[in-house]
KEGUBA-614389 format. One line per 2 residues: their letters; for each residue x negated, y, z negated of C-alpha. Coordinates in nm, 4 decimals, decimal comma, padded with zeros to 6 digits. Example, Ala and Ser with C-alpha at 12.3 -4.5 7.8 and 13.67 -1.06 7.14 Angstrom:
as> -01,2300:-00,4500:-00,7800 | -01,3670:-00,1060:-00,7140
# end
This chain:
xx> -01,6740:-07,3066:09,6478 | -01,8091:-06,9671:09,7273
xx> -01,9615:-06,7405:09,4693 | -01,8660:-06,3838:09,4839
xx> -02,0042:-06,0804:09,3124 | -01,6988:-06,0599:09,0883
xx> -01,7520:-06,4036:08,9477 | -02,1180:-06,3313:08,8874
xx> -02,0341:-06,0142:08,6965 | -01,8017:-06,1820:08,4464
xx> -02,0626:-06,3964:08,2617 | -02,3119:-06,1133:08,2548
xx> -02,0574:-05,8733:08,1074 | -01,9648:-06,1222:07,8384
xx> -02,3249:-06,1797:07,7385 | -02,3998:-05,8100:07,7296
xx> -02,0941:-05,7447:07,5133 | -02,1966:-06,0126:07,2638
xx> -02,5497:-05,8834:07,2467 | -02,4440:-05,5287:07,1753
xx> -02,1910:-05,6371:06,9174 | -02,4432:-05,8442:06,7253
xx> -02,7326:-05,6008:06,7480 | -02,5475:-05,2844:06,6487
xx> -02,5361:-05,3471:06,2661 | -02,9029:-05,4367:06,2578
xx> -03,0063:-05,1256:06,4445 | -02,7880:-04,9074:06,2222
xx> -02,9411:-05,0567:05,9037 | -03,2935:-04,9994:06,0330
xx> -03,2156:-04,6380:06,1206 | -03,0629:-04,5680:05,7766
xx> -03,3617:-04,7209:05,6001 | -03,5991:-04,5050:05,8003
xx> -03,3951:-04,1927:05,7240 | -03,3892:-04,2695:05,3520
xx> -03,7611:-04,3222:05,3357 | -03,8274:-03,9949:05,5157
xx> -03,6055:-03,7844:05,2838 | -03,7201:-03,9372:04,9510
xx> -03,8496:-03,6791:04,6947 | -04,2026:-03,7319:04,5733
xx> -04,2526:-03,6429:04,2047 | -04,5699:-03,4634:04,1034
xx> -04,7368:-03,5560:03,7769 | -04,8600:-03,2931:03,5247
xx> -05,2190:-03,3911:03,5934 | -05,1765:-03,3239:03,9639
xx> -05,0061:-02,9866:03,8985 | -05,2859:-02,8807:03,6603
xx> -05,5485:-02,9805:03,9122 | -05,3792:-02,7677:04,1760
xx> -05,3525:-02,4598:03,9481 | -05,7013:-02,4716:03,7939
xx> -05,8925:-02,3366:04,0961 | -05,6623:-02,0309:04,1104
xx> -05,7037:-01,9536:03,7395 | -06,0803:-01,9906:03,7525
xx> -06,0997:-01,7573:04,0468 | -05,8926:-01,4907:03,8669
xx> -06,1081:-01,5112:03,5542 | -06,4232:-01,4913:03,7605
xx> -06,2900:-01,1820:03,9391 | -06,1919:-01,0038:03,6169
xx> -06,5307:-01,0635:03,4532 | -06,7348:-00,9651:03,7537
xx> -06,5372:-00,6564:03,8559 | -06,6707:-00,3190:03,7515
xx> -06,3355:-00,1578:03,6574 | -06,3300:00,1416:03,4195
xx> -06,2261:00,0952:03,0533 | -06,0063:00,4093:03,0636
xx> -05,6361:00,3140:03,0578 | -05,4362:00,3758:03,3692
xx> -05,2830:00,7231:03,3861 | -05,5445:00,9005:03,1665
xx> -05,8310:01,1220:03,2737 | -06,1727:01,0547:03,1232
xx> -06,2664:01,4249:03,1229 | -05,9511:01,5195:02,9330
xx> -06,0151:01,2506:02,6778 | -06,3718:01,3740:02,6295
xx> -06,2577:01,7349:02,5763 | -05,9988:01,6247:02,3219
xx> -06,2635:01,4364:02,1249 | -06,4812:01,7457:02,0985
xx> -06,1931:01,9823:02,0108 | -06,1728:02,0972:01,6470
xx> -05,8376:02,0816:01,4666 | -05,7330:02,4217:01,3327
xx> -05,5817:02,4432:00,9833 | -05,2328:02,6023:00,9575
xx> -05,1251:02,6015:00,5898 | -04,8164:02,8114:00,6563
xx> -04,6662:02,5309:00,8614 | -04,7229:02,2642:00,5968
xx> -04,4199:02,1772:00,3843 | -04,2509:01,8771:00,2292
xx> -04,0658:01,8076:00,5537 | -04,3263:01,9138:00,8110
xx> -04,4496:01,5581:00,8638 | -04,0984:01,4160:00,8894
xx> -03,9425:01,3898:01,2326 | -03,5741:01,3187:01,2434
xx> -03,4452:01,0780:01,5023 | -03,2028:01,3133:01,6786
xx> -03,3823:01,6450:01,6302 | -03,6793:01,8214:01,7809
xx> -03,9508:01,9867:01,5788 | -03,9324:02,3638:01,5682
xx> -03,5759:02,3769:01,6971 | -03,3083:02,4977:01,4590
xx> -03,0157:02,2602:01,4524 | -02,6673:02,4110:01,4314
xx> -02,4968:02,3397:01,1020 | -02,1517:02,1865:01,1143
xx> -01,8853:02,4172:00,9789 | -01,7091:02,1912:00,7288
xx> -01,3655:02,3067:00,6222 | -01,3573:02,2352:00,2495
xx> -00,9866:02,3162:00,2295 | -00,8807:02,0808:00,5095
xx> -00,7920:01,7942:00,2747 | -00,6043:02,0187:00,0320
xx> -00,4210:02,1869:00,3190 | -00,3218:01,8495:00,4630
xx> -00,1890:01,7304:00,1259 | 00,0020:02,0543:00,0799
xx> 00,1610:02,0213:00,4241 | 00,2607:01,6641:00,3418
xx> 00,4288:01,7783:00,0198 | 00,6086:02,0604:00,2011
xx> 00,7330:01,8244:00,4725 | 00,8549:01,5789:00,2093
xx> 01,0475:01,8317:00,0015 | 01,1840:02,0186:00,3022
xx> 01,4340:01,7349:00,3679 | 01,4530:01,8232:00,7370
xx> 01,6126:01,4940:00,8382 | 01,8699:01,4941:00,5578
xx> 02,2196:01,6220:00,6453 | 02,2819:01,9610:00,4878
xx> 02,6001:01,8637:00,3054 | 02,4356:01,5618:00,1457
xx> 02,1342:01,7723:00,0506 | 02,3434:02,0480:-00,1094
xx> 02,5616:01,8044:-00,3017 | 02,2618:01,6042:-00,4218
xx> 02,0744:01,9111:-00,5438 | 02,3893:02,0380:-00,7140
xx> 02,4257:01,7006:-00,8849 | 02,0856:01,7208:-01,0540
xx> 02,1382:02,0774:-01,1796 | 02,3290:01,9722:-01,4967
xx> 02,0550:01,7241:-01,5818 | 01,7907:01,9898:-01,5236
xx> 01,9889:02,2421:-01,7320 | 02,0181:02,0083:-02,0311
xx> 01,6466:01,9334:-02,0099 | 01,5481:02,3015:-02,0033
xx> 01,7872:02,3698:-02,2906 | 01,6230:02,0915:-02,4903
xx> 01,2797:02,2457:-02,4326 | 01,3998:02,5939:-02,5348
xx> 01,5732:02,4679:-02,8492 | 01,2699:02,2614:-02,9445
xx> 01,0503:02,5678:-02,9133 | 01,2947:02,7707:-03,1229
xx> 01,3039:02,5047:-03,3969 | 00,9247:02,4862:-03,4059
xx> 00,9012:02,8659:-03,4120 | 01,1471:02,8834:-03,7004
xx> 00,9490:02,6230:-03,8960 | 00,6309:02,8266:-03,8489
xx> 00,7586:03,1847:-03,8961 | 01,0640:03,1289:-04,1137
xx> 01,3095:03,2482:-03,8506 | 01,3834:03,1422:-03,4969
xx> 01,2837:03,3264:-03,1817 | 01,6338:03,3301:-03,0311
xx> 01,8454:03,1926:-03,3166 | 01,7940:03,0381:-03,6562
xx> 01,6579:02,6863:-03,6886 | 01,9799:02,5302:-03,8180
xx> 02,1809:02,6522:-03,5191 | 01,9149:02,5309:-03,2766
xx> 01,9166:02,1893:-03,4409 | 02,2954:02,1616:-03,4177
xx> 02,2918:02,2581:-03,0500 | 02,0158:02,0066:-02,9877
xx> 02,2259:01,7294:-03,1400 | 02,5150:01,8330:-02,9148
xx> 02,2954:01,8161:-02,6030 | 02,1759:01,4619:-02,6737
xx> 02,4991:01,2767:-02,5864 | 02,5639:01,5148:-02,2966
xx> 02,2301:01,4414:-02,1316 | 02,2525:01,0673:-02,1905
xx> 02,6135:01,0515:-02,0739 | 02,5456:01,2478:-01,7570
xx> 02,2408:01,0314:-01,6825 | 02,4482:00,7155:-01,7198
xx> 02,7084:00,8625:-01,4836 | 02,4466:00,9393:-01,2168
xx> 02,2940:00,5908:-01,2421 | 02,6354:00,4289:-01,2030
xx> 02,7127:00,6535:-00,9060 | 02,3865:00,5601:-00,7333
xx> 02,4741:00,1938:-00,7707 | 02,8259:00,2523:-00,6378
xx> 02,6824:00,4040:-00,3179 | 02,5705:00,0557:-00,2125
xx> 02,9255:-00,0715:-00,2572 | 03,0435:00,2017:-00,0206
xx> 02,7748:00,1117:00,2348 | 02,8821:-00,2518:00,2143
xx> 03,2477:-00,1665:00,2693 | 03,1545:00,0588:00,5619
xx> 02,9494:-00,2239:00,7140 | 02,6359:-00,0108:00,7425
xx> 02,3476:-00,2363:00,8445 | 02,5733:-00,5390:00,8638
xx> 02,7456:-00,7389:00,5949 | 02,4978:-00,8161:00,3155
xx> 02,7351:-00,9618:00,0573 | 02,6369:-01,0235:-00,3039
xx> 02,2787:-00,8849:-00,2862 | 02,4170:-00,5392:-00,2116
xx> 02,7014:-00,5679:-00,4638 | 02,4508:-00,6732:-00,7308
xx> 02,2752:-00,3354:-00,7085 | 02,5865:-00,1527:-00,8263
xx> 02,6597:-00,4069:-01,0989 | 02,3079:-00,3966:-01,2462
xx> 02,2983:-00,0152:-01,2339 | 02,6186:00,0207:-01,4357
xx> 02,5193:-00,2574:-01,6766 | 02,1920:-00,0797:-01,7577
xx> 02,3264:00,2776:-01,7643 | 02,6101:00,2732:-02,0151
xx> 02,4465:00,0793:-02,3020 | 02,1885:00,3601:-02,3266
xx> 02,4558:00,5679:-02,5028 | 02,4260:00,3364:-02,8019
xx> 02,0507:00,3958:-02,8328 | 01,8642:00,6841:-02,9877
xx> 01,7908:00,9875:-02,7728 | 01,4254:00,9033:-02,7066
xx> 01,4815:00,5341:-02,6323 | 01,7864:00,6129:-02,4187
xx> 01,5960:00,8682:-02,2087 | 01,3081:00,6268:-02,1513
xx> 01,5516:00,3539:-02,0465 | 01,7249:00,5870:-01,8033
xx> 01,3903:00,6949:-01,6595 | 01,3086:00,3311:-01,5843
xx> 01,6555:00,2832:-01,4349 | 01,6135:00,5842:-01,2035
xx> 01,2730:00,4554:-01,0922 | 01,4107:00,1073:-01,0226
xx> 01,7000:00,2516:-00,8230 | 01,4652:00,4670:-00,6153
xx> 01,2573:00,1600:-00,5307 | 01,5738:-00,0297:-00,4387
xx> 01,7082:00,2550:-00,2245 | 01,3760:00,2961:-00,0432
xx> 01,3714:-00,0748:00,0421 | 01,7336:-00,0558:00,1529
xx> 01,6499:00,2308:00,3904 | 01,3550:00,0324:00,5277
xx> 01,5675:-00,2773:00,5853 | 01,8423:-00,0791:00,7542
xx> 02,0943:-00,1143:00,4704 | 02,1023:00,2659:00,4318
xx> 02,0285:00,5657:00,6583 | 01,6635:00,6239:00,7460
xx> 01,6544:00,9576:00,5609 | 01,7936:00,8089:00,2398
xx> 01,4510:00,7089:00,1032 | 01,3074:01,0641:00,1164
xx> 01,6355:01,2041:-00,0128 | 01,6284:00,9752:-00,3138
xx> 01,2609:01,0478:-00,3783 | 01,3215:01,4218:-00,4146
xx> 01,6216:01,3769:-00,6440 | 01,4448:01,1133:-00,8540
xx> 01,1429:01,3414:-00,8833 | 01,3565:01,6239:-01,0242
xx> 01,5338:01,3929:-01,2686 | 01,2059:01,2317:-01,3748
xx> 01,0457:01,5691:-01,4467 | 01,3524:01,6670:-01,6491
xx> 01,3361:01,3502:-01,8598 | 00,9631:01,3918:-01,9245
xx> 01,0160:01,7547:-02,0289 | 01,2925:01,6500:-02,2691
xx> 01,0740:01,3803:-02,4235 | 00,7837:01,6233:-02,4674
xx> 01,0101:01,8808:-02,6321 | 01,1566:01,6238:-02,8700
xx> 00,8131:01,4900:-02,9528 | 00,7037:01,8331:-03,0760
xx> 00,9828:01,8505:-03,3361 | 01,0128:01,4846:-03,4343
xx> 00,9260:01,5661:-03,7982 | 01,1254:01,8911:-03,8153
xx> 01,4781:01,7755:-03,7365 | 01,7023:01,5221:-03,9021
xx> 01,8108:01,2171:-03,7148 | 02,1641:01,2674:-03,5846
xx> 02,4349:01,0113:-03,6318 | 02,4637:00,8226:-03,3080
xx> 02,7218:00,5756:-03,1795 | 02,5208:00,2827:-03,3102
xx> 02,5046:00,4412:-03,6543 | 02,8779:00,5013:-03,6457
xx> 02,9425:00,1388:-03,5513 | 02,7121:00,0235:-03,8275
xx> 02,8867:00,2491:-04,0802 | 03,2257:00,1266:-03,9605
xx> 03,1155:-00,2325:-04,0032 | 02,9860:-00,1635:-04,3526
xx> 03,3125:00,0085:-04,4478 | 03,5094:-00,2860:-04,3192
xx> 03,2988:-00,5290:-04,5208 | 03,3355:-00,3130:-04,8324
xx> 03,7100:-00,2951:-04,7797 | 03,7298:-00,6720:-04,7428
xx> 03,5338:-00,7211:-05,0625 | 03,7615:-00,4759:-05,2457
xx> 04,0704:-00,6533:-05,1161 | 03,9309:-00,9890:-05,2231
xx> 03,8541:-00,8557:-05,5704 | 04,2031:-00,7069:-05,5994
xx> 04,3632:-01,0295:-05,4853 | 04,1593:-01,2264:-05,7362
xx> 04,2558:-00,9849:-06,0133 | 04,6214:-01,0115:-05,9228
xx> 04,5973:-01,3899:-05,9125 | 04,4334:-01,3979:-06,2543
xx> 04,7019:-01,1632:-06,3929 | 04,9783:-01,3846:-06,2646
xx> 04,8110:-01,6909:-06,4170 | 04,7801:-01,5202:-06,7545
xx> 05,1481:-01,4176:-06,7477 | 05,2521:-01,7715:-06,6722
xx> 05,0397:-01,9005:-06,9593 | 05,1972:-01,6535:-07,2014
xx> 05,5461:-01,7525:-07,0933 | 05,4640:-02,1168:-07,1462
xx> 05,3285:-02,0412:-07,4933 | 05,6432:-01,8519:-07,5894
x> 05,8615:-02,1382:-07,4809
# end
């Protein structure tokens, strides 16, 4: 058989392929190991670092001790310092004061600081403007404002009348005769005003409670149900029993009722159960009524020992009850007497027989 170049090339190619395939992983491992060893970080110990830095420090210390630098700080002239040391300080007594050695942080010495012009009336003016804005009732509808102010006029009139009559009674007790009329007439008029003022106050309180019923029926702020109805019920339940109390106790009770209703109305306006202006509106009206009640109580307190206590509804009920009990006792006694008389007549008839 003849050998050709093709047949000779086949074994050599196979052997070369095997050699490269077996040697490649070994060569790659050797190359990676060499690369890792060349890039490994060498740690320096503290002793080695100190040994490296010591020559530099020693050289700096040696330079600082051997240099002939001046002791004058940088930026200062030696001649100027020498002239300042020889200069004599002049005395200036006119500039010495209790504050001459004090230097304020944000001021310069010798410069007059402008004084702030403080308006001492600014706070009072602001409070006055707030009061004016409150009592102006700008947001309140005019018809509601006029009707509300007209509604408190009778209460204010009875209160002023009480104050005037109290003054007249006290004047009559001091001077023997009244200033406008005699003391007896003033006392009678005062007793007439008591039920009028209490009755009108109870009417206003009931009306203020009924307003919430109207708002509920109109659906203002949505349907609230029993919580809104309860306001009207409680107002009427507190108002009318005050007519059975004495004048002073009844007025105090109505004052508390007006205050409670104002608080309730203000919360209702905040929650949206009433118009937004209703809180300010009620504040002004309650303020007028409250001042009227306080004036009436002060006037009555001045003449508490000078007038007789009038007969009120409670006294009338008590007197009626006592009369009824006395009448029952009289009827019982009469019935017993009649029964005893009949028994005695029967006994006499039996004796005669």
